[in-house]
Every structure is written in C-alpha cells, then in structure tokens.
N, C-alpha and C positions, 0 to 999 in steps of 0.2 A: 185220196191223196191230193194235196194242194200243189198245183203247178203254176208257177209265175208266168204270165203271158209275156211280160216285159222284163228282161233281165235288169238287175240293178246297174246303173251307169253313173259315172262321175258327173257331179253337178257342174263341174267346170268345163270339161272338154268332151264329155259324152262317152268316154272309154268304158266299155262294159266291165263289170265285175266288182266295183266298189263305189261307195257314195262320193268319195273325193280321193282321186289318185294322188300319188306322190308328187307328180309333176305340177299339180294344181294346188297342193297344200302349201299355204304360206308359212315361211319359217318363223315369222313373228308378226305381231300386230304393228301396224304403222301408227305412230303417235305424232300427229300433226301438232305444230306449235299452236297453243290456244291464241287465236286471233279474232275471236268473236267475243264481244263484250258480254260478260255474264257467264260465259262457259269456262269452268275451271280447268277442265281437261277434255281432250278429244282423242278418239282412236278409231281406226278403220281396219277391217280385216285384210283387204286387198286393195290394190290400185284398180281403177276403173278399166285400165287397159289390160289387166291380167285376165286369164281365161274365166275365172269366176265372175269378175266384173263385167266381162262381155256377155256372159249368160244373164246377168242381172239386166243389162241393157236390152237384151232380147226379150226377157220376160216383160219388161215395161213397154217396149215398142209393140210387141205382139199381144199384149194383154193376156199373157200366159200365167194364169193363177197357179196352176199345178207346178210349173217350173219355179215360180217365185216362192212357193211353199217349200220346195226341196232346198232351195238356196237358204231360206230362212232357218230350216232345220240344221243345216251344216253350220251356219253362222252362230246360232244360239248354243249349239253344243260346245263351241269354243269360248263362250262368254265367261265361264267360271275361271279361265286363265287370267282374265282381265279385271273382273268385278268380284272382289272377295265376298263371301257369304255374309249377309247381314249389313253390308256397307251402304246399300240403297234401300229406300223405303217404298219407292214406286217406279214404274216404267211409264213414260209418257211418250206416245208417238208424235212426231211432227205432223201437223195436219196437212192434208191434201186439199188443193183447190177443188171447187165444184166441177170445173171444166176437166180436170185430171180424173176425178172420180167418174164423171160421165163418160169420158173417153175410154177409160181402162176397165171400169166396173168394180174395182177394188183399190184399196190403198196399200202400196208395198210397205210403207212405214208401219202401218197398223198391223200388217201381217208379221213383220219382223218383231214388233213390240209384243204381240201375243206369244210368240215363241220365246222371246227373252223373258217375259214374265213367268212362263212355265219353267224355264231353265233355272231362273234365280229364285223362284218361289215367292215372288212379290206381286202385288196387284198391278194391273195395267189400267191407267186412268187417262181418259181422253180429256185432258185439262186445258188444251189450247185449240181453238177453232179458227178457221180461215174464212174471211169474207170475200176472198178471191183477189189474187194479184195478177191474174193472167199467167201466161207461160213465162217462166224464168230462164228456160234453156236458151243459150246463146247470148244472154245479157252479161255485161260486165259486173264485177262485184258492186260497184257504185250504183249501177242501174238496178241491180237486184234489191239493194237496201232501200233505194228510193221507192221501188214498186211495192215493197212490203210495208212501208210506213202506214200505220193505221189499219192494216188488213188482218192482223192476228189479234185474238182476244183471249185472255185467260178466263176460263169458264168455272174454275173451281180452285180452292186452296189445296195445295199438296205440300204438307210439311216434310221437313227433313231433306235428305239428299235424293235428287231425282236423276234417273237415267233417261236422258232424252234420246230417242231412237229415230234415225232417218235412214233412207236407203243409200244416198250418195252425199258425201261432203264435197261441195264445189267451192263456193266463195265463203261459206259460213254465215251468210246473211239470214237464212231461215233459222238456223240454230240460235243466232244472236237475238232475233225477234222473239222466238219462243222463250229463251232463257230470261229475257227481261220481263216478259209477262209473268213467268213463274216466280221470279225473284221479287216481283212487286206484290206477291201474295205471301204465303207462309213458307215457301221453299228457302232452304239455307244455302244450297249449292246445286249446281247443274253440271253433270258429266254427259258428254255426247259420245255415242257409239253408233257407227254406221257400218254397213257391209262394205262399201267401197269409198275411195277417195280419188279425186281427179289426179292427184299426184302425191308423192311422199313429201309432206310439208315439213317434216322434222329434220 
C-alpha cells in the first residue's frame, strides 16, 4: 500500500488537502494592456502580491525547483482557459541571464514553458537567447529597456503564432525585446503569458 509521506498542499498558501485552495484560486486571468512593442496580447494568472505570486517569489529567491514545478503545474492546467487549442504553433520561454541560471540552477520561465507545451500539445522552442543584461530587478522600465539593448538574440525561425512565456511581467521590457527578435524572423504574432504580474495593468 502506498502512503504519501507529504500530504498534498496548496501551492499558494500551503494549506493541506488540495493543490490550490479556494482562497488562492484567481477568479480570472489578469489581462494587462499590451504596452510592449510587438506583443499583441498579454495575460497573467495572478498578481505578484497574491499568495501564488509570493510562492513564486520564494521559489526564485530560495532556488526551490520543486516548488517552482508545482506552481508551473497549477499554472499550465489553467492555460486552456486562455489559449484555444490550435491557436499557437509553439511555446518560447523568455531566456534567463547566465548569472540568474548560475545563481538559481534552473530557469523558471523554461520550467513554465515545458508545462505549457505539454498542456497545449505544442513544441517548446528555445528560440531567443541572452548574452546577459545583468540583474533587472529594481530597475525602472526605461533602465530595463536600455540594459536589454543588444543582449537578446533570435536563434531560430519560429513560424506562426508564438506563446512567449515568462515568470513575472514587470515592465514588459524583456517581452518586448523577445517579441521583436521573433517578429524579425518568421513569427506572425506574439502572445505573452506569465504566472504573475506586478500589478493589474488592465
């Protein structure tokens, strides 16, 4: 007989018994106004200040891959509400900088993208890479855009509609830089989906 050593707990607040309790379940997706050049539409599951968003912050700060994976699973299970079947041809994760990968040991965006690809039944393509922009946390939107200039590079052509995936939508600078690289190739349109957003921009 199989006995679970750890009972199932809410990915948002840790309450035992369910993967996402009613208190942490968002009523709807946040749909920020598109304010990143090249991004046709953007959506986030929760605000960064919500319980699920704070768990994401903990996963990033503590480099907790297991927690990040649980959050990614909860997030991806809801994607079908937002992304109709067959509407995107590929999922592309926003690239992490080398310093972030070195510090954390994994890419949260890539982890989310893997779950998204599985959920939507489309390939995950690492089509944009980073040459390193340093830490963007704490910088203004203008500073982020300046720091990202020339640091992202499109590595492959991705035709059709691309679902760009990142962990947190802050200023939109990273999404914009990625979208412009993709649209400079074979991509027709870019939709952005994140787990969290710094605020409800819509």
